[in-house]
N, CA, C and O of each residue as an XYZ file, in Angstrom:
364
protein
N      16.960     24.221      7.798
C      16.195     24.640      6.643
C      15.832     23.420      5.802
O      16.662     22.540      5.574
N      14.604     23.381      5.355
C      14.119     22.231      4.598
C      14.764     22.161      3.217
O      14.973     23.175      2.551
N      15.069     20.945      2.814
C      15.484     20.659      1.447
C      14.387     19.765      0.878
O      14.195     18.638      1.335
N      13.677     20.269     -0.111
C      12.520     19.539     -0.614
C      12.847     18.708     -1.846
O      13.729     19.033     -2.640
N      12.097     17.626     -1.967
C      12.147     16.775     -3.152
C      10.715     16.431     -3.533
O       9.812     16.431     -2.696
N      10.529     16.138     -4.812
C       9.224     15.753     -5.338
C       9.310     14.298     -5.772
O      10.183     13.918     -6.552
N       8.395     13.496     -5.259
C       8.347     12.074     -5.592
C       7.040     11.793     -6.306
O       5.971     12.168     -5.826
N       7.122     11.132     -7.453
C       5.902     10.758     -8.181
C       5.855      9.242     -8.324
O       6.878      8.581     -8.505
N       4.645      8.716     -8.239
C       4.419      7.279     -8.318
C       3.268      7.039     -9.291
O       2.213      7.663     -9.180
N       3.475      6.139    -10.237
C       2.447      5.831    -11.228
C       2.413      4.323    -11.451
O       3.458      3.679    -11.543
N       1.221      3.772    -11.535
C       1.086      2.349    -11.833
C      -0.333      1.882    -11.629
O      -1.243      2.676    -11.394
N      -0.507      0.572    -11.722
C      -1.824     -0.006    -11.466
C      -2.113      0.066     -9.980
O      -1.239     -0.190     -9.151
N      -3.347      0.416     -9.650
C      -3.737      0.539     -8.256
C      -3.698     -0.819     -7.576
O      -4.147     -1.823     -8.130
N      -3.151     -0.832     -6.358
C      -3.122     -2.056     -5.552
C      -2.934     -1.674     -4.095
O      -2.530     -0.555     -3.777
N      -3.220     -2.583     -3.249
C      -3.068     -2.356     -1.811
C      -1.587     -2.223     -1.465
O      -0.760     -2.997     -1.946
N      -1.256     -1.239     -0.628
C       0.083     -1.133     -0.066
C       1.037     -0.167     -0.738
O       2.180     -0.039     -0.299
N       0.610      0.518     -1.791
C       1.532      1.433     -2.477
C       1.946      2.576     -1.552
O       3.139      2.815     -1.362
N       0.984      3.274     -0.982
C       1.313      4.402     -0.109
C       2.130      3.916      1.086
O       3.112      4.556      1.462
N       1.745      2.815      1.674
C       2.471      2.272      2.821
C       3.902      1.903      2.440
O       4.833      2.171      3.200
N       4.084      1.300      1.289
C       5.416      0.877      0.860
C       6.353      2.046      0.625
O       7.505      2.020      1.057
N       5.867      3.066     -0.054
C       6.698      4.243     -0.325
C       6.949      5.016      0.970
O       8.068      5.464      1.221
N       5.914      5.171      1.784
C       6.063      5.882      3.063
C       7.042      5.170      3.984
O       7.764      5.820      4.740
N       7.076      3.849      3.932
C       8.000      3.069      4.752
C       9.454      3.394      4.397
O      10.290      3.556      5.286
N       9.755      3.488      3.100
C      11.111      3.845      2.667
C      11.475      5.224      3.205
O      12.583      5.430      3.700
N      10.548      6.160      3.108
C      10.808      7.516      3.582
C      11.025      7.546      5.093
O      12.008      8.116      5.567
N      10.126      6.942      5.844
C      10.238      6.941      7.304
C      11.510      6.233      7.768
O      12.148      6.672      8.725
N      11.875      5.161      7.109
C      13.071      4.404      7.483
C      14.350      5.205      7.281
O      15.388      4.876      7.854
N      14.276      6.258      6.466
C      15.444      7.070      6.170
C      15.313      8.502      6.681
O      16.000      9.407      6.208
N      14.413      8.696      7.663
C      14.232      9.976      8.357
C      13.805     11.108      7.413
O      14.293     12.233      7.519
N      12.901     10.797      6.505
C      12.407     11.775      5.541
C      10.950     12.074      5.867
O      10.122     11.168      5.962
N      10.650     13.363      6.037
C       9.314     13.802      6.406
C       8.488     14.127      5.167
O       8.990     14.734      4.221
N       7.233     13.727      5.175
C       6.310     14.062      4.087
C       5.649     15.390      4.429
O       4.966     15.503      5.447
N       5.852     16.405      3.572
C       5.202     17.705      3.739
C       3.797     17.690      3.165
O       2.859     18.194      3.783
N       3.655     17.113      1.982
C       2.364     17.134      1.284
C       2.262     15.894      0.424
O       3.262     15.387     -0.083
N       1.037     15.410      0.265
C       0.807     14.212     -0.538
C      -0.559     14.326     -1.199
O      -1.532     14.759     -0.581
N      -0.612     13.935     -2.450
C      -1.886     13.832     -3.147
C      -1.859     12.536     -3.939
O      -0.840     12.176     -4.529
N      -2.964     11.855     -3.944
C      -3.033     10.608     -4.691
C      -4.431     10.426     -5.241
O      -5.405     10.937     -4.688
N      -4.513      9.701     -6.323
C      -5.804      9.399     -6.902
C      -5.725      8.078     -7.654
O      -4.651      7.639     -8.066
N      -6.856      7.475     -7.816
C      -6.954      6.252     -8.600
C      -8.110      6.435     -9.574
O      -9.252      6.650     -9.168
N      -7.802      6.347    -10.851
C      -8.810      6.514    -11.892
C      -8.801      5.281    -12.771
O      -7.798      4.968    -13.411
N      -9.927      4.582    -12.798
C     -10.076      3.392    -13.625
C      -8.901      2.430    -13.464
O      -8.396      1.881    -14.443
N      -8.476      2.234    -12.223
C      -7.423      1.272    -11.937
C      -6.009      1.814    -12.056
O      -5.053      1.097    -11.762
N      -5.851      3.077    -12.485
C      -4.527      3.690    -12.584
C      -4.285      4.542    -11.338
O      -5.072      5.435    -11.023
N      -3.197      4.260    -10.640
C      -2.847      4.962     -9.414
C      -1.795      6.016     -9.716
O      -0.820      5.740    -10.414
N      -1.988      7.226     -9.193
C      -0.970      8.277     -9.282
C      -0.826      8.938     -7.916
O      -1.803      9.111     -7.187
N       0.399      9.301     -7.588
C       0.652      9.973     -6.322
C       1.825     10.930     -6.507
O       2.805     10.610     -7.179
N       1.709     12.093     -5.909
C       2.807     13.047     -5.861
C       3.009     13.440     -4.402
O       2.059     13.764     -3.690
N       4.262     13.404     -3.979
C       4.617     13.763     -2.607
C       5.678     14.859     -2.647
O       6.561     14.849     -3.504
N       5.585     15.800     -1.717
C       6.660     16.756     -1.471
C       7.226     16.379     -0.114
O       6.500     16.321      0.879
N       8.519     16.124     -0.077
C       9.154     15.623      1.139
C      10.347     16.489      1.529
O      10.911     17.208      0.704
N      10.714     16.405      2.800
C      11.886     17.112      3.330
C      13.030     16.111      3.459
O      12.959     15.173      4.253
N      14.083     16.319      2.674
C      15.222     15.396      2.702
C      16.400     15.942      3.511
O      17.482     15.356      3.493
N      16.202     17.051      4.218
C      17.313     17.693      4.931
C      17.902     16.826      6.047
O      19.076     16.985      6.383
N      17.128     15.926      6.622
C      17.626     15.069      7.700
C      17.741     13.607      7.269
O      17.814     12.707      8.105
N      17.756     13.386      5.962
C      17.842     12.028      5.428
C      19.110     11.330      5.902
O      20.171     11.946      6.004
N      18.989     10.056      6.186
C      20.136      9.258      6.617
C      20.868      8.628      5.443
O      21.867      7.935      5.638
N      20.376      8.862      4.205
C      21.037      8.356      3.002
C      21.193      9.502      2.002
O      20.505     10.520      2.093
N      22.097      9.321      1.059
C      22.269     10.330      0.014
C      21.026     10.347     -0.876
O      20.236      9.403     -0.869
N      20.860     11.423     -1.638
C      19.704     11.520     -2.523
C      19.751     10.425     -3.588
O      18.715      9.859     -3.937
N      20.926     10.126     -4.100
C      21.055      9.056     -5.105
C      20.664      7.699     -4.515
O      20.000      6.901     -5.178
N      21.070      7.441     -3.284
C      20.690      6.190     -2.620
C      19.187      6.151     -2.382
O      18.560      5.106     -2.554
N      18.607      7.273     -1.991
C      17.161      7.337     -1.792
C      16.427      7.007     -3.091
O      15.471      6.231     -3.086
N      16.868      7.587     -4.188
C      16.243      7.297     -5.481
C      16.310      5.803     -5.795
O      15.348      5.220     -6.294
N      17.445      5.200     -5.498
C      17.619      3.758     -5.726
C      16.658      2.948     -4.852
O      16.003      2.025     -5.334
N      16.580      3.299     -3.571
C      15.683      2.583     -2.654
C      14.219      2.721     -3.073
O      13.458      1.755     -3.010
N      13.828      3.924     -3.501
C      12.448      4.137     -3.950
C      12.156      3.353     -5.223
O      11.080      2.771     -5.361
N      13.105      3.333     -6.153
C      12.912      2.575     -7.396
C      12.777      1.081     -7.102
O      11.941      0.398     -7.692
N      13.607      0.581     -6.186
C      13.528     -0.838     -5.808
C      12.179     -1.168     -5.181
O      11.566     -2.185     -5.505
N      11.717     -0.291     -4.269
C      10.411     -0.535     -3.650
C       9.318     -0.435     -4.702
O       8.377     -1.229     -4.696
N       9.433      0.534     -5.604
C       8.472      0.650     -6.693
C       8.413     -0.615     -7.530
O       7.329     -1.079     -7.882
N       9.570     -1.173     -7.851
C       9.596     -2.428     -8.619
C       8.867     -3.536     -7.881
O       8.123     -4.305     -8.490
N       9.074     -3.624     -6.573
C       8.404     -4.678     -5.796
C       6.890     -4.463     -5.731
O       6.130     -5.409     -5.526
N       6.460     -3.205     -5.908
C       5.025     -2.877     -5.896
C       4.440     -2.772     -7.311
O       3.250     -2.506     -7.479
N       5.280     -2.983     -8.317
C       4.882     -2.881     -9.729
C       4.396     -1.482    -10.098
O       3.423     -1.328    -10.836
N       5.087     -0.457     -9.573
C       4.802      0.936     -9.921
C       6.118      1.619    -10.280
O       7.196      1.143     -9.926
N       6.011      2.737    -10.988
C       7.183      3.533    -11.335
C       7.296      4.669    -10.323
O       6.327      5.383    -10.066
N       8.486      4.827     -9.755
C       8.720      5.880     -8.775
C       9.858      6.769     -9.285
O      10.940      6.282     -9.614
N       9.600      8.063     -9.344
C      10.623      9.035     -9.731
C      10.785     10.037     -8.597
O       9.812     10.414     -7.944
N      12.022     10.464     -8.367
C      12.298     11.480     -7.346
C      13.221     12.532     -7.942
O      14.196     12.214     -8.623
N      12.893     13.792     -7.672
C      13.705     14.914     -8.134
C      13.814     15.932     -7.009
O      12.878     16.131     -6.235
N      14.955     16.560     -6.936
C      15.068     17.683     -6.002
C      14.095     18.763     -6.456
O      13.862     18.927     -7.654
N      13.530     19.494     -5.515
C      12.511     20.489     -5.838
C      13.013     21.508     -6.858
O      12.287     21.857     -7.789
N      14.239     21.988     -6.695
C      14.733     23.015     -7.614
C      14.853     22.485     -9.048
O      14.617     23.228    -10.001
N      15.211     21.226     -9.207
C      15.283     20.621    -10.539
C      13.879     20.475    -11.107
O      13.642     20.772    -12.278
N      12.950     20.017    -10.274
C      11.566     19.865    -10.705
C      10.997     21.199    -11.187
O      10.390     21.275    -12.255
N      11.197     22.240    -10.397
C      10.668     23.564    -10.761
C      11.336     24.099    -12.029
O      10.670     24.711    -12.864
N      12.629     23.878    -12.181
C      13.332     24.349    -13.367
C      12.804     23.640    -14.611
O      12.611     24.267    -15.652
N      12.573     22.341    -14.502
C      12.089     21.565    -15.657
C      10.659     21.902    -16.034
O      10.268     21.709    -17.185
N       9.865     22.403    -15.087
C       8.452     22.650    -15.325
C       8.083     24.122    -15.306
O       6.930     24.481    -15.069
N       9.065     24.967    -15.557
C       8.766     26.403    -15.583
C       8.103     26.756    -16.910
O       8.242     26.053    -17.910
N       7.382     27.863    -16.881
C       6.674     28.322    -18.085
C       7.559     29.269    -18.851
O       7.159     29.775    -19.900
């Protein structure tokens, strides 16, 4: 059964952001279910829904790895478990 997480990325648009974040996910056996990204006037935003059920690292370690990669790409990366995301954004 899938365990979903929501990953958001925000920063100045540059080459390699999607590749860099996707590399962290693929290296840790995490599948991307859905992805949307846009760049408006030089500002890059991306939201991904991923399956962490077969991850080779803990969720806390994944968050750390994504933040480190984000720092190297000069973007902010946040990750939340889907249930936490939905609870925080309920109406």
